[in-house]
N, C-alpha and C positions, 0 to 999 in steps of 0.2 A: 306335652305342649311345647312348640318351638318358641324360642325367646322372642321372635318378632311378632308372634300372634298375641302376646299378652304382656310382655315385658321386653326390655331391650338390654342385653348384657354387654359386657366389655368387648366381646368378639364382634358384635355388630356396631359398636359405638366407639370410634377412635378416641373421643374425649374421655370416656370411662376407662379405656385401656391405658391412656396416659396417666390418669389418676391412680390406677391400680399399680403402675410401675413406680409410683412414688413422686412423679413430677406433677405438681398441682397446677391446673389451668382453670380459668374462669369458664363457667357455663352461662353464657349470656342469653337472656330472655327478653323478648319484646312483648309489650301489651297493646292489644288493638281494642279500643273502646273504653270509654270512661263513664259507664253507668254506675250503679251502686256497687256491683261486684268489681268492676274495673278500678274504681276509686279506692276500694278497700285493699286491693292488691297493690296499687301504686303506693299506698301508705305503708303497708306492712312488709312487703318483700324486701325492700332495701334495709329495713331495720332488723327484721327477724330472721331472714334466711340464714345469715352466718351462724345463728345460734341453734338451728334445727338440724337434727340428724338427716343426712341425705341431701340437704340444701346448702351445705356450707360454702360451696363454690359458686353459688348462683349470684349473678349480677343482673339487675334490671337495667338493660341497655337503653331503653327508652319507651315511649308510648306513642300511639297513633290516635289522632282525634280529627274529626271533621272541622272542629273549631281551631283557630290559631291561638295556642296557649303558651307557646314558648317552652319554658322550663318550669317544672313543679317540684319543689323540695329537692332540687339538685338533679332530677331526672329529666333528660331532654326530650322534646317532641321530635318524632322521626317521620319521614315520609314512608308511606306504605310500600312503595316500590323498592325503597332501600331495604326495608325489613325483609322483603320477599326475594331478594337477590340470591341466586344459588352460589354457594361457596363463600359467602361472607361469614362473619363470626357470630351471627345469631343462630343459636342451636335450637331454640324452641319459641313458639308463638302462642300466647294466651289470647283467646278470642272471647271478648266480652261485649259484643255488639247486639243489636236486635236480632231475633231468631232467624229472620229471612236471609241474613247475610252470612250465617255460619257456614253453610255448605261451600259457597264460593271461596271464602277466605281459608277454610280448612283445606280444601282441595289444592288451592294455590300453594299453601305452605308445605303440604305433604309432597307435592310434585317436585319441590326443590329440597327434599330430604330434611325437613325440619319437624321435630316433634310438635304436636299441638295439644293444648288443653282448651276445651271448648265448654262454655257455660251450657247448662241444659236448657232446652233439648238440643242435642248435638246438631241435628238437622231436623227437617220437617216431614221425613218419611223414612221407613225402614230400608227401602231399596238404596237410597242415597247413603245411609249409614253403613250398609254392607260394602258399598263401593269405596267409601273412605277407609274402612278397616282393611280392605284388600289393598288399597294404595299404600297404606302405612306398612303393611307386611311386605309388600313388594320393595319398598325403599328402606326397610330395616329401622323404622322409626315408630313412635307411639302415637296413636290417636285416642285421646282420653276425654271422657265426658265428666264434667263436674256435676255432682249432686250432693250438696252439703246436707240435705235432708236425711241421707243414709248414714251420716257419721256424727250426728248430734248425740250427746249423752242421753237425752230424753228418748230418742228413737232406739238407741241401743238397749236401754233399760226396758222399754216397751217390748222389744223383740225378745229379750231374755225372758220376760214374764210370760209372753205368749207361748214360748216353748215349754213352759211348765204346765200348761193346761191341756185338756183333752182335745179331741178333734173339733174343728170349727163347725158351728151350727149355722151361724149367719153373721155377717159383718156389714156395717153401714158407716159411712163417713160423709160429712158435709163440710165444705170449705167456702168461705166467702171472702171477697177482696174487692179492691177498687179498680177503676180504670187508670191507665197511666199514659195514654196518648198513642200506644201501639198495641197493647195486649188485646184491646177490643177490635183490632183490625186483623182478621184471620189470615189475610195475605202476608202480613208482617210477622205474626206470632204463631200461626198455626191454630188449629181448633183448640177449645178449652182443655182437651185431654192431651194435646201436644205441648202447649205452654204450661200445663199443669201436670206434666209427665212424672213429676216427683210423687204424686199421689199413686200412680200406677206402680212406680218402682218400689216404693216402700211396702205396698201391699203384696206385690209378687215376692218381695224379699221375705216377708213374714209368712205368707200362706202358700207359697209355691206358684207354679205356673197357673195362670188364669186364662179363661176364654171369654170373649165378648158374647153376650146374649142379646142385648138391645141397647139402643141409645136414642135420646131425644135432645136436641139443642134448639133453644128459642132465643132469638136475638132481636131486641128492639133498640131504639135510640138510647134508652136509659137503663137497660138491664140485659144481661146475658145469663141464661140458666141452661145448665147441661146436666143430664142424668144418664149415668151408665149403669147397666146391670151386667155383672160378670159372674162366672162360677168357677170354682176350683175343680180339681180332678175328682173330688167326691160329690160334685154337683151341688155344693153348698154356695149360696148366693153372697156376693160382695157387691154392694150398691154404693156408688160414689155420686154425690150431688155437688155441683159447683154453681155458685151465684156471684155475679159481679155487677157492680153499679158505680156511678161516679162518686158517691159519698160513702161508700161502704168501707168499713175498717176490716182489717184482716182478722179472721176468726176461724177456728176449726173445732169440730165436735166429732166424736166417733163412739161406736158401741160394737163390741165383739162378744158374741154369745158362743159358748162352747157346749159340747154334748154332755159334759159333766155337770152342767147347770151353772157354771161360773160365768161372770160377766166382767169385762174390762172396758172402761170408758175413760173420758178425759178427766174425770174426778178421781180415778184410781191412783193411789200413792205408788210411786215408782222408786226403785232403788237409786240411791245417789251414787253416781259413777265418777264423781269429781276426783276422788282419791285414786281410783283404778286408772283413770286417764290423765293423771297429773303430769306425766311426761309428754303428753301430746300437746301441740300448739293450741292455745285458747281460741284465737280467732278462727272461725270455721273455714274461711277461705284459705288460711294458711295450713290448717289441718288437711284440707283437700290437696293443696299444693304439695305438701309433703308426700302424700300418697302418689301423686303424679311423678315426683322426682324419684321416689323409691322404685317405681315401675320403670322409669327411664334407666335407672342405674342397674336394673336387673335384680333388685332386692325385694321386689313385690310382684306377685302374679296378678295381672289385671284381666285374666281370661273370664272370670265370672262377671265382672262389670261390663265387659264387652257383650257377653250373652244377654245381660239384663237390658242394656241399651237397645239391642235389636228386638228382643222379646216385647218390650214395652212400647217401642215405636210401632211395631206391628199391631199391638193392641189398640193404640191410638188411631192408626190408619183404619183398622176394622171398625172401630166405634164411629169415626167420622163418616165412613161409607154408610153405616147403618143409619146414622142421623140424616144423611142426605136422602136416603130412601124412605124415611119415616114421614108419613103425611102429617104427623103432629108437630114436626119440626118447623121452625120459622127461621130460614137462613137467608 
């Protein structure tokens, strides 16, 4: 694998070459968007980055928001055009906006040779994601998708347990959550399987490549329901149900049956990985940011995650197309 396709080493990155030669320079990062993830990064990066392997030289240069906020905890507000200027000292852009703006902002940053870290879903279709990955490779920078669901201790323990069982017989998962003002707007957030792409990513990560079989999405003023049926390479079914409504609290249930007769569900006791992961950052967005920086530095290969991004966006695209063709859907 070439460094530009999944990681960026010192030969492609002058800042890293400077650090390798013994001259330490700051790696200045700008944050665009102050939602939940953006606020967490604004809080944690200035305090924690100097203490985290791979992030020691990171400085949060500023944040961009549509609101006029001035300075927050010593971090200045910046103009988006200033962030996106080619040749300035901003080396990476973190994009934490609503989903529909991801592509425009990521493309703009990549075109001026800045690394990008984008909240999931990175964009709203697989074709655009491929274009962004190609643009990143062309300019020798990294295009990275956040998905903290893949790096939680609980998911890692669940994945480890699944590996000890026989072949999958059948899997089902259901997730419910509330409205937030934009996730119910498919033009802003994408379909439920785009905005909820972490469900696809975690299950592909556990059970291998999946293929879409059918999809039904029903949307009313007070509720969105979505049901996807997928199958693995052994034709075993994986069913994902998503329900959202104005007053719903977040909840998730799952059941995995295996050909050896064993079952794993949300009540199964999982291994405690807190000791094994004691050297990793505790806040999940900082754990993810460390992965991003290690990939930028050339110390981590991001090729698998890039494949997972495209694979699951293609699944989400296929599912939404099936839902649009399904007479039982209400869109």
